[in-house]
N, CA, C and O atoms as CSV, one atom per row, in Angstrom:
chain,resi,resn,atom,element,x,y,z
A,1,MET,N,N,-78.666,66.201,44.754
A,1,MET,CA,C,-77.508,65.383,44.590
A,1,MET,C,C,-77.831,64.218,43.644
A,1,MET,O,O,-76.996,63.847,42.820
A,2,ALA,N,N,-79.011,63.651,43.754
A,2,ALA,CA,C,-79.411,62.576,42.865
A,2,ALA,C,C,-79.520,63.112,41.456
A,2,ALA,O,O,-79.162,62.457,40.477
A,3,GLU,N,N,-80.052,64.385,41.390
A,3,GLU,CA,C,-80.177,64.988,40.070
A,3,GLU,C,C,-78.794,65.215,39.477
A,3,GLU,O,O,-78.606,64.955,38.288
A,4,ASP,N,N,-77.852,65.669,40.219
A,4,ASP,CA,C,-76.469,65.853,39.736
A,4,ASP,C,C,-75.882,64.512,39.293
A,4,ASP,O,O,-75.187,64.403,38.284
A,5,MET,N,N,-76.192,63.523,40.083
A,5,MET,CA,C,-75.654,62.194,39.745
A,5,MET,C,C,-76.262,61.711,38.442
A,5,MET,O,O,-75.566,61.115,37.620
A,6,LYS,N,N,-77.558,61.960,38.238
A,6,LYS,CA,C,-78.218,61.536,37.007
A,6,LYS,C,C,-77.644,62.290,35.818
A,6,LYS,O,O,-77.383,61.707,34.766
A,7,THR,N,N,-77.451,63.588,35.995
A,7,THR,CA,C,-76.893,64.405,34.932
A,7,THR,C,C,-75.469,63.939,34.622
A,7,THR,O,O,-75.075,63.774,33.468
A,8,ARG,N,N,-74.749,63.745,35.664
A,8,ARG,CA,C,-73.353,63.279,35.474
A,8,ARG,C,C,-73.353,61.918,34.810
A,8,ARG,O,O,-72.507,61.654,33.956
A,9,MET,N,N,-74.286,61.039,35.183
A,9,MET,CA,C,-74.384,59.706,34.595
A,9,MET,C,C,-74.751,59.816,33.124
A,9,MET,O,O,-74.214,59.088,32.289
A,10,ASN,N,N,-75.675,60.733,32.803
A,10,ASN,CA,C,-76.046,60.920,31.393
A,10,ASN,C,C,-74.847,61.421,30.580
A,10,ASN,O,O,-74.637,60.968,29.455
A,11,VAL,N,N,-74.080,62.323,31.122
A,11,VAL,CA,C,-72.882,62.844,30.445
A,11,VAL,C,C,-71.880,61.710,30.243
A,11,VAL,O,O,-71.298,61.545,29.171
A,12,LEU,N,N,-71.703,60.943,31.301
A,12,LEU,CA,C,-70.763,59.831,31.184
A,12,LEU,C,C,-71.251,58.797,30.171
A,12,LEU,O,O,-70.458,58.269,29.391
A,13,ASN,N,N,-72.532,58.510,30.179
A,13,ASN,CA,C,-73.084,57.555,29.192
A,13,ASN,C,C,-72.906,58.086,27.770
A,13,ASN,O,O,-72.550,57.348,26.851
A,14,LYS,N,N,-73.165,59.389,27.617
A,14,LYS,CA,C,-73.006,60.002,26.293
A,14,LYS,C,C,-71.537,59.938,25.853
A,14,LYS,O,O,-71.242,59.570,24.716
A,15,GLN,N,N,-70.632,60.293,26.746
A,15,GLN,CA,C,-69.193,60.245,26.423
A,15,GLN,C,C,-68.745,58.794,26.166
A,15,GLN,O,O,-67.929,58.519,25.286
A,16,ASP,N,N,-69.311,57.883,26.967
A,16,ASP,CA,C,-68.974,56.461,26.759
A,16,ASP,C,C,-69.449,56.001,25.393
A,16,ASP,O,O,-68.735,55.283,24.693
A,17,GLN,N,N,-70.641,56.409,25.013
A,17,GLN,CA,C,-71.186,56.030,23.705
A,17,GLN,C,C,-70.328,56.614,22.587
A,17,GLN,O,O,-70.024,55.917,21.620
A,18,GLU,N,N,-69.936,57.872,22.703
A,18,GLU,CA,C,-69.070,58.516,21.706
A,18,GLU,C,C,-67.724,57.797,21.642
A,18,GLU,O,O,-67.182,57.549,20.566
A,19,HIS,N,N,-67.210,57.476,22.805
A,19,HIS,CA,C,-65.919,56.783,22.864
A,19,HIS,C,C,-66.030,55.391,22.218
A,19,HIS,O,O,-65.146,54.988,21.462
A,20,VAL,N,N,-67.108,54.662,22.515
A,20,VAL,CA,C,-67.321,53.333,21.930
A,20,VAL,C,C,-67.447,53.447,20.422
A,20,VAL,O,O,-66.904,52.629,19.678
A,21,ASP,N,N,-68.180,54.485,19.970
A,21,ASP,CA,C,-68.328,54.681,18.525
A,21,ASP,C,C,-66.973,54.948,17.865
A,21,ASP,O,O,-66.693,54.420,16.789
A,22,ILE,N,N,-66.131,55.766,18.509
A,22,ILE,CA,C,-64.793,56.075,17.969
A,22,ILE,C,C,-63.946,54.808,17.947
A,22,ILE,O,O,-63.292,54.500,16.950
A,23,VAL,N,N,-63.968,54.074,19.067
A,23,VAL,CA,C,-63.161,52.851,19.147
A,23,VAL,C,C,-63.647,51.837,18.118
A,23,VAL,O,O,-62.845,51.208,17.427
A,24,ASN,N,N,-64.983,51.683,18.019
A,24,ASN,CA,C,-65.525,50.731,17.032
A,24,ASN,C,C,-65.177,51.157,15.613
A,24,ASN,O,O,-64.848,50.318,14.775
A,25,LYS,N,N,-65.248,52.474,15.334
A,25,LYS,CA,C,-64.903,52.974,14.002
A,25,LYS,C,C,-63.426,52.696,13.700
A,25,LYS,O,O,-63.098,52.227,12.610
A,26,GLU,N,N,-62.536,52.979,14.654
A,26,GLU,CA,C,-61.107,52.713,14.478
A,26,GLU,C,C,-60.865,51.223,14.315
A,26,GLU,O,O,-60.069,50.800,13.476
A,27,PHE,N,N,-61.566,50.420,15.134
A,27,PHE,CA,C,-61.391,48.969,15.055
A,27,PHE,C,C,-61.835,48.443,13.697
A,27,PHE,O,O,-61.147,47.632,13.078
A,28,ARG,N,N,-62.999,48.916,13.238
A,28,ARG,CA,C,-63.497,48.489,11.929
A,28,ARG,C,C,-62.534,48.910,10.821
A,28,ARG,O,O,-62.285,48.148,9.886
A,29,GLU,N,N,-61.995,50.121,10.926
A,29,GLU,CA,C,-61.047,50.606,9.909
A,29,GLU,C,C,-59.763,49.766,9.927
A,29,GLU,O,O,-59.253,49.377,8.876
A,30,ASP,N,N,-59.251,49.493,11.125
A,30,ASP,CA,C,-58.046,48.663,11.237
A,30,ASP,C,C,-58.312,47.254,10.727
A,30,ASP,O,O,-57.478,46.644,10.059
A,31,LEU,N,N,-59.512,46.751,11.064
A,31,LEU,CA,C,-59.874,45.414,10.595
A,31,LEU,C,C,-59.963,45.393,9.068
A,31,LEU,O,O,-59.508,44.443,8.432
A,32,ARG,N,N,-60.546,46.436,8.482
A,32,ARG,CA,C,-60.641,46.529,7.015
A,32,ARG,C,C,-59.242,46.559,6.386
A,32,ARG,O,O,-58.994,45.868,5.398
A,33,LYS,N,N,-58.317,47.366,6.963
A,33,LYS,CA,C,-56.941,47.439,6.452
A,33,LYS,C,C,-56.240,46.094,6.575
A,33,LYS,O,O,-55.508,45.661,5.685
A,34,LEU,N,N,-56.493,45.447,7.715
A,34,LEU,CA,C,-55.884,44.138,7.936
A,34,LEU,C,C,-56.409,43.123,6.927
A,34,LEU,O,O,-55.649,42.319,6.388
A,35,ASN,N,N,-57.708,43.169,6.677
A,35,ASN,CA,C,-58.292,42.266,5.679
A,35,ASN,C,C,-57.701,42.529,4.300
A,35,ASN,O,O,-57.396,41.596,3.558
A,36,LEU,N,N,-57.542,43.803,3.964
A,36,LEU,CA,C,-56.932,44.148,2.675
A,36,LEU,C,C,-55.507,43.621,2.595
A,36,LEU,O,O,-55.077,43.096,1.568
A,37,ARG,N,N,-54.790,43.771,3.693
A,37,ARG,CA,C,-53.414,43.286,3.727
A,37,ARG,C,C,-53.375,41.769,3.539
A,37,ARG,O,O,-52.553,41.247,2.785
A,38,PHE,N,N,-54.284,41.065,4.240
A,38,PHE,CA,C,-54.318,39.615,4.111
A,38,PHE,C,C,-54.747,39.191,2.715
A,38,PHE,O,O,-54.243,38.203,2.180
A,39,GLU,N,N,-55.686,39.943,2.116
A,39,GLU,CA,C,-56.086,39.628,0.745
A,39,GLU,C,C,-54.904,39.804,-0.194
A,39,GLU,O,O,-54.700,38.993,-1.098
A,40,GLY,N,N,-54.133,40.847,0.011
A,40,GLY,CA,C,-52.943,41.065,-0.815
A,40,GLY,C,C,-51.935,39.942,-0.614
A,40,GLY,O,O,-51.311,39.468,-1.564
A,41,ARG,N,N,-51.791,39.529,0.631
A,41,ARG,CA,C,-50.881,38.428,0.912
A,41,ARG,C,C,-51.396,37.135,0.312
A,41,ARG,O,O,-50.624,36.330,-0.210
A,42,GLY,N,N,-52.696,36.940,0.389
A,42,GLY,CA,C,-53.286,35.731,-0.211
A,42,GLY,C,C,-53.007,35.670,-1.703
A,42,GLY,O,O,-52.708,34.609,-2.250
A,43,LYS,N,N,-53.110,36.837,-2.359
A,43,LYS,CA,C,-52.805,36.909,-3.783
A,43,LYS,C,C,-51.353,36.513,-4.030
A,43,LYS,O,O,-51.051,35.747,-4.945
A,44,HIS,N,N,-50.469,37.044,-3.206
A,44,HIS,CA,C,-49.049,36.723,-3.334
A,44,HIS,C,C,-48.795,35.252,-3.026
A,44,HIS,O,O,-47.989,34.595,-3.685
A,45,ILE,N,N,-49.489,34.751,-2.023
A,45,ILE,CA,C,-49.311,33.337,-1.667
A,45,ILE,C,C,-49.784,32.445,-2.815
A,45,ILE,O,O,-49.111,31.477,-3.167
A,46,ARG,N,N,-50.947,32.771,-3.402
A,46,ARG,CA,C,-51.439,31.979,-4.549
A,46,ARG,C,C,-50.456,32.055,-5.721
A,46,ARG,O,O,-50.186,31.049,-6.377
A,47,ARG,N,N,-49.932,33.238,-5.977
A,47,ARG,CA,C,-48.962,33.401,-7.061
A,47,ARG,C,C,-47.700,32.595,-6.763
A,47,ARG,O,O,-47.143,31.951,-7.652
A,48,ALA,N,N,-47.252,32.634,-5.505
A,48,ALA,CA,C,-46.059,31.867,-5.119
A,48,ALA,C,C,-46.318,30.367,-5.262
A,48,ALA,O,O,-45.440,29.624,-5.701
A,49,GLN,N,N,-47.522,29.919,-4.893
A,49,GLN,CA,C,-47.861,28.498,-5.056
A,49,GLN,C,C,-47.849,28.106,-6.523
A,49,GLN,O,O,-47.348,27.038,-6.875
A,50,GLN,N,N,-48.394,28.954,-7.377
A,50,GLN,CA,C,-48.385,28.674,-8.815
A,50,GLN,C,C,-46.955,28.643,-9.352
A,50,GLN,O,O,-46.607,27.792,-10.170
A,51,ASP,N,N,-46.138,29.575,-8.886
A,51,ASP,CA,C,-44.732,29.590,-9.304
A,51,ASP,C,C,-44.016,28.330,-8.845
A,51,ASP,O,O,-43.210,27.765,-9.585
A,52,ILE,N,N,-44.310,27.887,-7.626
A,52,ILE,CA,C,-43.681,26.664,-7.117
A,52,ILE,C,C,-44.089,25.470,-7.965
A,52,ILE,O,O,-43.255,24.629,-8.300
A,53,LEU,N,N,-45.376,25.390,-8.317
A,53,LEU,CA,C,-45.843,24.277,-9.152
A,53,LEU,C,C,-45.205,24.310,-10.537
A,53,LEU,O,O,-44.783,23.280,-11.062
A,54,SER,N,N,-45.138,25.511,-11.124
A,54,SER,CA,C,-44.527,25.604,-12.451
A,54,SER,C,C,-43.038,25.289,-12.391
A,54,SER,O,O,-42.502,24.656,-13.300
A,55,ASN,N,N,-42.358,25.728,-11.318
A,55,ASN,CA,C,-40.936,25.391,-11.149
A,55,ASN,C,C,-40.743,23.898,-10.956
A,55,ASN,O,O,-39.783,23.321,-11.467
A,56,ALA,N,N,-41.657,23.265,-10.216
A,56,ALA,CA,C,-41.561,21.812,-10.018
A,56,ALA,C,C,-41.701,21.090,-11.352
A,56,ALA,O,O,-40.974,20.132,-11.617
A,57,GLU,N,N,-42.626,21.541,-12.193
A,57,GLU,CA,C,-42.799,20.935,-13.522
A,57,GLU,C,C,-41.555,21.159,-14.385
A,57,GLU,O,O,-41.111,20.252,-15.089
A,58,LEU,N,N,-41.002,22.363,-14.325
A,58,LEU,CA,C,-39.792,22.667,-15.094
A,58,LEU,C,C,-38.629,21.804,-14.624
A,58,LEU,O,O,-37.872,21.274,-15.437
A,59,ILE,N,N,-38.490,21.665,-13.316
A,59,ILE,CA,C,-37.421,20.820,-12.759
A,59,ILE,C,C,-37.605,19.375,-13.210
A,59,ILE,O,O,-36.639,18.707,-13.576
A,60,LYS,N,N,-38.839,18.898,-13.183
A,60,LYS,CA,C,-39.121,17.514,-13.589
A,60,LYS,C,C,-38.762,17.300,-15.056
A,60,LYS,O,O,-38.127,16.304,-15.404
A,61,SER,N,N,-39.171,18.241,-15.923
A,61,SER,CA,C,-38.862,18.087,-17.347
A,61,SER,C,C,-37.361,18.189,-17.596
A,61,SER,O,O,-36.813,17.448,-18.412
A,62,ASN,N,N,-36.691,19.116,-16.889
A,62,ASN,CA,C,-35.236,19.240,-17.050
A,62,ASN,C,C,-34.515,18.027,-16.503
A,62,ASN,O,O,-33.502,17.603,-17.058
A,63,ALA,N,N,-35.029,17.460,-15.411
A,63,ALA,CA,C,-34.399,16.258,-14.848
A,63,ALA,C,C,-34.501,15.097,-15.834
A,63,ALA,O,O,-33.547,14.335,-15.996
A,64,ASP,N,N,-35.655,14.958,-16.494
A,64,ASP,CA,C,-35.801,13.904,-17.502
A,64,ASP,C,C,-34.840,14.129,-18.658
A,64,ASP,O,O,-34.202,13.194,-19.143
A,65,SER,N,N,-34.744,15.374,-19.092
A,65,SER,CA,C,-33.841,15.713,-20.193
A,65,SER,C,C,-32.392,15.456,-19.792
A,65,SER,O,O,-31.617,14.889,-20.562
A,66,LEU,N,N,-32.034,15.879,-18.580
A,66,LEU,CA,C,-30.666,15.661,-18.108
A,66,LEU,C,C,-30.377,14.174,-17.947
A,66,LEU,O,O,-29.275,13.721,-18.257
A,67,GLY,N,N,-31.355,13.412,-17.467
A,67,GLY,CA,C,-31.177,11.965,-17.339
A,67,GLY,C,C,-30.875,11.336,-18.682
A,67,GLY,O,O,-30.003,10.474,-18.788
A,68,SER,N,N,-31.592,11.765,-19.706
A,68,SER,CA,C,-31.363,11.255,-21.060
A,68,SER,C,C,-29.970,11.639,-21.556
A,68,SER,O,O,-29.266,10.822,-22.149
A,69,LEU,N,N,-29.583,12.884,-21.310
A,69,LEU,CA,C,-28.248,13.336,-21.737
A,69,LEU,C,C,-27.149,12.581,-20.992
A,69,LEU,O,O,-26.122,12.241,-21.579
A,70,ILE,N,N,-27.360,12.321,-19.718
A,70,ILE,CA,C,-26.368,11.574,-18.937
A,70,ILE,C,C,-26.240,10.158,-19.488
A,70,ILE,O,O,-25.132,9.633,-19.596
A,71,ASP,N,N,-27.370,9.536,-19.837
A,71,ASP,CA,C,-27.320,8.197,-20.431
A,71,ASP,C,C,-26.551,8.213,-21.754
A,71,ASP,O,O,-25.774,7.301,-22.036
A,72,ASP,N,N,-26.770,9.254,-22.560
A,72,ASP,CA,C,-26.046,9.369,-23.828
A,72,ASP,C,C,-24.544,9.505,-23.595
A,72,ASP,O,O,-23.742,8.864,-24.274
A,73,VAL,N,N,-24.174,10.338,-22.637
A,73,VAL,CA,C,-22.744,10.531,-22.329
A,73,VAL,C,C,-22.144,9.226,-21.806
A,73,VAL,O,O,-21.022,8.874,-22.169
A,74,GLN,N,N,-22.879,8.507,-20.958
A,74,GLN,CA,C,-22.389,7.237,-20.423
A,74,GLN,C,C,-22.177,6.230,-21.556
A,74,GLN,O,O,-21.185,5.501,-21.565
A,75,TYR,N,N,-23.110,6.192,-22.508
A,75,TYR,CA,C,-22.964,5.292,-23.652
A,75,TYR,C,C,-21.720,5.656,-24.456
A,75,TYR,O,O,-20.943,4.785,-24.847
A,76,ASP,N,N,-21.540,6.969,-24.699
A,76,ASP,CA,C,-20.353,7.406,-25.450
A,76,ASP,C,C,-19.071,7.053,-24.717
A,76,ASP,O,O,-18.096,6.626,-25.337
A,77,LEU,N,N,-19.064,7.227,-23.398
A,77,LEU,CA,C,-17.873,6.883,-22.616
A,77,LEU,C,C,-17.596,5.380,-22.670
A,77,LEU,O,O,-16.443,4.963,-22.791
A,78,ASP,N,N,-18.644,4.573,-22.580
A,78,ASP,CA,C,-18.467,3.120,-22.666
A,78,ASP,C,C,-17.929,2.718,-24.039
A,78,ASP,O,O,-17.049,1.864,-24.144
A,79,GLU,N,N,-18.461,3.336,-25.077
A,79,GLU,CA,C,-17.996,3.041,-26.439
A,79,GLU,C,C,-16.523,3.443,-26.586
A,79,GLU,O,O,-15.724,2.698,-27.153
A,80,TYR,N,N,-16.174,4.622,-26.072
A,80,TYR,CA,C,-14.797,5.092,-26.123
A,80,TYR,C,C,-13.874,4.122,-25.386
A,80,TYR,O,O,-12.774,3.828,-25.855
A,81,LYS,N,N,-14.323,3.627,-24.235
A,81,LYS,CA,C,-13.522,2.682,-23.451
A,81,LYS,C,C,-13.316,1.385,-24.230
A,81,LYS,O,O,-12.209,0.847,-24.267
A,82,ARG,N,N,-14.382,0.886,-24.850
A,82,ARG,CA,C,-14.251,-0.348,-25.639
A,82,ARG,C,C,-13.249,-0.164,-26.787
A,82,ARG,O,O,-12.390,-1.015,-27.018
A,83,ILE,N,N,-13.373,0.946,-27.490
A,83,ILE,CA,C,-12.459,1.209,-28.615
A,83,ILE,C,C,-11.036,1.355,-28.108
A,83,ILE,O,O,-10.108,0.793,-28.690
A,84,ASN,N,N,-10.859,2.100,-27.035
A,84,ASN,CA,C,-9.513,2.297,-26.471
A,84,ASN,C,C,-8.909,0.981,-26.006
A,84,ASN,O,O,-7.739,0.707,-26.272
A,85,ASP,N,N,-9.701,0.162,-25.309
A,85,ASP,CA,C,-9.199,-1.130,-24.843
A,85,ASP,C,C,-8.771,-1.997,-26.018
A,85,ASP,O,O,-7.745,-2.676,-25.964
A,86,LYS,N,N,-9.569,-1.965,-27.079
A,86,LYS,CA,C,-9.233,-2.747,-28.267
A,86,LYS,C,C,-7.925,-2.247,-28.884
A,86,LYS,O,O,-7.074,-3.043,-29.281
A,87,ASN,N,N,-7.774,-0.922,-28.962
A,87,ASN,CA,C,-6.548,-0.347,-29.525
A,87,ASN,C,C,-5.334,-0.664,-28.653
A,87,ASN,O,O,-4.255,-0.956,-29.168
A,88,VAL,N,N,-5.510,-0.607,-27.353
A,88,VAL,CA,C,-4.398,-0.916,-26.450
A,88,VAL,C,C,-3.972,-2.375,-26.619
A,88,VAL,O,O,-2.779,-2.675,-26.658
A,89,GLU,N,N,-4.942,-3.275,-26.719
A,89,GLU,CA,C,-4.616,-4.693,-26.924
A,89,GLU,C,C,-3.887,-4.891,-28.252
A,89,GLU,O,O,-2.939,-5.672,-28.335
A,90,ARG,N,N,-4.333,-4.182,-29.286
A,90,ARG,CA,C,-3.677,-4.279,-30.587
A,90,ARG,C,C,-2.234,-3.767,-30.507
A,90,ARG,O,O,-1.326,-4.372,-31.077
A,91,VAL,N,N,-2.032,-2.668,-29.810
A,91,VAL,CA,C,-0.680,-2.111,-29.658
A,91,VAL,C,C,0.199,-3.080,-28.867
A,91,VAL,O,O,1.371,-3.268,-29.194
A,92,LYS,N,N,-0.368,-3.693,-27.829
A,92,LYS,CA,C,0.409,-4.665,-27.045
A,92,LYS,C,C,0.820,-5.855,-27.914
A,92,LYS,O,O,1.954,-6.325,-27.834
A,93,ALA,N,N,-0.106,-6.338,-28.745
A,93,ALA,CA,C,0.215,-7.456,-29.634
A,93,ALA,C,C,1.298,-7.048,-30.633
A,93,ALA,O,O,2.236,-7.806,-30.881
A,94,ASP,N,N,1.165,-5.848,-31.205
A,94,ASP,CA,C,2.181,-5.356,-32.146
A,94,ASP,C,C,3.529,-5.210,-31.457
A,94,ASP,O,O,4.560,-5.548,-32.040
A,95,LEU,N,N,3.537,-4.717,-30.238
A,95,LEU,CA,C,4.777,-4.559,-29.486
A,95,LEU,C,C,5.422,-5.920,-29.211
A,95,LEU,O,O,6.641,-6.065,-29.310
A,96,SER,N,N,4.616,-6.892,-28.874
A,96,SER,CA,C,5.137,-8.237,-28.636
A,96,SER,C,C,5.738,-8.813,-29.923
A,96,SER,O,O,6.804,-9.429,-29.895
A,97,ASP,N,N,5.042,-8.607,-31.055
A,97,ASP,CA,C,5.574,-9.078,-32.345
A,97,ASP,C,C,6.890,-8.383,-32.675
A,97,ASP,O,O,7.835,-9.015,-33.147
A,98,LEU,N,N,6.941,-7.072,-32.423
A,98,LEU,CA,C,8.178,-6.342,-32.694
A,98,LEU,C,C,9.311,-6.826,-31.786
A,98,LEU,O,O,10.456,-6.917,-32.229
A,99,GLN,N,N,9.009,-7.134,-30.533
A,99,GLN,CA,C,10.019,-7.640,-29.607
A,99,GLN,C,C,10.557,-8.986,-30.103
A,99,GLN,O,O,11.763,-9.230,-30.070
A,100,ASP,N,N,9.657,-9.850,-30.560
A,100,ASP,CA,C,10.088,-11.153,-31.086
A,100,ASP,C,C,10.969,-10.971,-32.317
A,100,ASP,O,O,12.000,-11.629,-32.456
A,101,SER,N,N,10.549,-10.060,-33.220
A,101,SER,CA,C,11.346,-9.802,-34.423
A,101,SER,C,C,12.714,-9.236,-34.058
A,101,SER,O,O,13.732,-9.627,-34.629
A,102,PHE,N,N,12.726,-8.323,-33.111
A,102,PHE,CA,C,13.988,-7.724,-32.680
A,102,PHE,C,C,14.915,-8.786,-32.086
A,102,PHE,O,O,16.103,-8.833,-32.407
A,103,ASP,N,N,14.356,-9.648,-31.209
A,103,ASP,CA,C,15.178,-10.702,-30.599
A,103,ASP,C,C,15.727,-11.644,-31.658
A,103,ASP,O,O,16.887,-12.050,-31.587
A,104,SER,N,N,14.911,-11.990,-32.632
A,104,SER,CA,C,15.355,-12.885,-33.712
A,104,SER,C,C,16.462,-12.225,-34.531
A,104,SER,O,O,17.471,-12.853,-34.852
A,105,GLN,N,N,16.259,-10.951,-34.862
A,105,GLN,CA,C,17.269,-10.232,-35.644
A,105,GLN,C,C,18.567,-10.095,-34.857
A,105,GLN,O,O,19.648,-10.196,-35.437
A,106,ARG,N,N,18.483,-9.869,-33.555
A,106,ARG,CA,C,19.669,-9.742,-32.718
A,106,ARG,C,C,20.452,-11.067,-32.699
A,106,ARG,O,O,21.678,-11.072,-32.803
A,107,ARG,N,N,19.730,-12.184,-32.566
A,107,ARG,CA,C,20.427,-13.482,-32.582
A,107,ARG,C,C,21.113,-13.708,-33.940
A,107,ARG,O,O,22.248,-14.183,-34.002
A,108,LEU,N,N,20.421,-13.368,-34.995
A,108,LEU,CA,C,20.997,-13.522,-36.340
A,108,LEU,C,C,22.239,-12.645,-36.487
A,108,LEU,O,O,23.253,-13.095,-37.020
A,109,ASN,N,N,22.168,-11.396,-36.020
A,109,ASN,CA,C,23.324,-10.491,-36.112
A,109,ASN,C,C,24.499,-11.004,-35.280
A,109,ASN,O,O,25.649,-10.896,-35.706
A,110,ARG,N,N,24.224,-11.556,-34.107
A,110,ARG,CA,C,25.311,-12.101,-33.281
A,110,ARG,C,C,26.001,-13.261,-33.997
A,110,ARG,O,O,27.227,-13.371,-33.996
A,111,ARG,N,N,25.183,-14.126,-34.610
A,111,ARG,CA,C,25.799,-15.247,-35.358
A,111,ARG,C,C,26.659,-14.726,-36.502
A,111,ARG,O,O,27.763,-15.220,-36.732
A,112,LYS,N,N,26.146,-13.723,-37.221
A,112,LYS,CA,C,26.918,-13.179,-38.350
A,112,LYS,C,C,28.211,-12.544,-37.848
A,112,LYS,O,O,29.272,-12.736,-38.443
A,113,PHE,N,N,28.123,-11.772,-36.732
A,113,PHE,CA,C,29.341,-11.166,-36.189
A,113,PHE,C,C,30.328,-12.236,-35.715
A,113,PHE,O,O,31.537,-12.109,-35.910
A,114,ALA,N,N,29.806,-13.271,-35.102
A,114,ALA,CA,C,30.694,-14.351,-34.654
A,114,ALA,C,C,31.361,-15.004,-35.869
A,114,ALA,O,O,32.559,-15.285,-35.840
A,115,ASP,N,N,30.591,-15.248,-36.935
A,115,ASP,CA,C,31.161,-15.824,-38.161
A,115,ASP,C,C,32.193,-14.877,-38.765
A,115,ASP,O,O,33.256,-15.310,-39.209
A,116,LEU,N,N,31.875,-13.580,-38.780
A,116,LEU,CA,C,32.831,-12.602,-39.335
A,116,LEU,C,C,34.106,-12.550,-38.496
A,116,LEU,O,O,35.206,-12.481,-39.044
A,117,GLU,N,N,33.966,-12.582,-37.166
A,117,GLU,CA,C,35.150,-12.581,-36.311
A,117,GLU,C,C,35.993,-13.828,-36.549
A,117,GLU,O,O,37.222,-13.764,-36.585
A,118,GLN,N,N,35.318,-14.959,-36.711
A,118,GLN,CA,C,36.048,-16.206,-36.965
A,118,GLN,C,C,36.750,-16.142,-38.310
A,118,GLN,O,O,37.905,-16.552,-38.426
A,119,THR,N,N,36.070,-15.636,-39.321
A,119,THR,CA,C,36.681,-15.509,-40.650
A,119,THR,C,C,37.833,-14.519,-40.607
A,119,THR,O,O,38.878,-14.754,-41.214
A,120,LEU,N,N,37.651,-13.407,-39.890
A,120,LEU,CA,C,38.714,-12.413,-39.773
A,120,LEU,C,C,39.936,-13.008,-39.075
A,120,LEU,O,O,41.068,-12.765,-39.493
A,121,THR,N,N,39.716,-13.768,-38.038
A,121,THR,CA,C,40.826,-14.410,-37.329
A,121,THR,C,C,41.551,-15.380,-38.262
A,121,THR,O,O,42.781,-15.431,-38.274
A,122,ALA,N,N,40.803,-16.132,-39.027
A,122,ALA,CA,C,41.413,-17.085,-39.965
A,122,ALA,C,C,42.221,-16.338,-41.014
A,122,ALA,O,O,43.328,-16.751,-41.358
A,123,ILE,N,N,41.673,-15.239,-41.524
A,123,ILE,CA,C,42.396,-14.458,-42.556
A,123,ILE,C,C,43.648,-13.843,-41.948
A,123,ILE,O,O,44.701,-13.830,-42.585
A,124,GLN,N,N,43.544,-13.325,-40.702
A,124,GLN,CA,C,44.727,-12.751,-40.046
A,124,GLN,C,C,45.794,-13.822,-39.849
A,124,GLN,O,O,46.984,-13.553,-40.016
A,125,ASN,N,N,45.380,-15.021,-39.498
A,125,ASN,CA,C,46.350,-16.112,-39.342
A,125,ASN,C,C,47.016,-16.436,-40.674
A,125,ASN,O,O,48.224,-16.669,-40.729
A,126,GLN,N,N,46.242,-16.449,-41.730
A,126,GLN,CA,C,46.814,-16.735,-43.051
A,126,GLN,C,C,47.772,-15.628,-43.475
A,126,GLN,O,O,48.837,-15.903,-44.028
A,127,VAL,N,N,47.397,-14.375,-43.216
A,127,VAL,CA,C,48.280,-13.254,-43.564
A,127,VAL,C,C,49.554,-13.353,-42.745
A,127,VAL,O,O,50.653,-13.173,-43.270
A,128,ASN,N,N,49.409,-13.640,-41.458
A,128,ASN,CA,C,50.601,-13.792,-40.602
A,128,ASN,C,C,51.476,-14.930,-41.110
A,128,ASN,O,O,52.703,-14.823,-41.105
A,129,ASP,N,N,50.855,-16.005,-41.543
A,129,ASP,CA,C,51.634,-17.134,-42.062
A,129,ASP,C,C,52.362,-16.744,-43.346
A,129,ASP,O,O,53.481,-17.195,-43.589
A,130,LEU,N,N,51.747,-15.931,-44.144
A,130,LEU,CA,C,52.392,-15.510,-45.383
A,130,LEU,C,C,53.520,-14.519,-45.102
A,130,LEU,O,O,54.579,-14.575,-45.727
A,131,VAL,N,N,53.285,-13.631,-44.175
A,131,VAL,CA,C,54.290,-12.630,-43.864
A,131,VAL,C,C,55.401,-13.248,-43.032
A,131,VAL,O,O,56.577,-13.023,-43.317
A,132,ASN,N,N,55.075,-13.978,-42.066
A,132,ASN,CA,C,56.049,-14.637,-41.202
A,132,ASN,C,C,55.818,-16.138,-41.275
A,132,ASN,O,O,55.036,-16.677,-40.492
A,133,PRO,N,N,56.452,-16.791,-42.157
A,133,PRO,CA,C,56.215,-18.234,-42.266
A,133,PRO,C,C,56.680,-18.937,-40.985
A,133,PRO,O,O,57.628,-18.480,-40.345
A,134,PRO,N,N,56.057,-19.987,-40.620
A,134,PRO,CA,C,56.490,-20.723,-39.425
A,134,PRO,C,C,57.865,-21.328,-39.630
A,134,PRO,O,O,58.347,-21.398,-40.760
A,135,GLU,N,N,58.476,-21.748,-38.599
A,135,GLU,CA,C,59.836,-22.274,-38.618
A,135,GLU,C,C,59.951,-23.508,-39.503
A,135,GLU,O,O,60.968,-23.687,-40.173
A,136,ASP,N,N,59.000,-24.304,-39.520
A,136,ASP,CA,C,59.060,-25.528,-40.339
A,136,ASP,C,C,59.133,-25.172,-41.806
A,136,ASP,O,O,59.851,-25.818,-42.570
A,137,ASP,N,N,58.407,-24.164,-42.200
A,137,ASP,CA,C,58.409,-23.760,-43.599
A,137,ASP,C,C,59.750,-23.141,-43.963
A,137,ASP,O,O,60.197,-23.301,-45.099
A,138,LYS,N,N,60.421,-22.428,-43.030
A,138,LYS,CA,C,61.729,-21.831,-43.296
A,138,LYS,C,C,62.745,-22.926,-43.519
A,138,LYS,O,O,63.599,-22.809,-44.397
A,139,LYS,N,N,62.669,-23.980,-42.745
A,139,LYS,CA,C,63.625,-25.068,-42.870
A,139,LYS,C,C,63.408,-25.794,-44.191
A,139,LYS,O,O,64.369,-26.239,-44.819
A,140,LYS,N,N,62.211,-25.911,-44.597
A,140,LYS,CA,C,61.916,-26.610,-45.839
A,140,LYS,C,C,62.445,-25.819,-47.015
A,140,LYS,O,O,62.913,-26.395,-47.997
A,141,LYS,N,N,62.374,-24.519,-46.924
A,141,LYS,CA,C,62.818,-23.676,-48.018
A,141,LYS,C,C,64.325,-23.673,-48.084
A,141,LYS,O,O,64.852,-23.425,-49.169
A,142,LYS,N,N,65.038,-23.916,-47.061
A,142,LYS,CA,C,66.479,-23.881,-47.055
A,142,LYS,C,C,66.954,-25.180,-47.468
A,142,LYS,O,O,68.163,-25.401,-47.542
């Protein structure tokens, strides 16, 4: 029985050793694949880091360029506003001058019309007097 146990123990030890060798071989192979995968990822991570750095530099240079362009546009807008304000003030002054001229001309025209109406009334009275002499003139003529 001890001999059977020893034989059985040797078989089990041999099978255990074979099993350990298989498991270790599979583990080493899986570990190698995992390392390869991580190395591939590391390569991608390094490439992504480089891309991020280059994008950051591109963004920085574009931001500086855009800042300069925005300043140029702001200057142009300010210049346009100054010119427009000046033109608006000039138009307002011209409009005020035209209003004064118009008011002056209107007063002059009213005076002329009033004078013409007065002259017309006087002429109508004279014509009426010539056509229909007043009673005093009729008596004098008789």
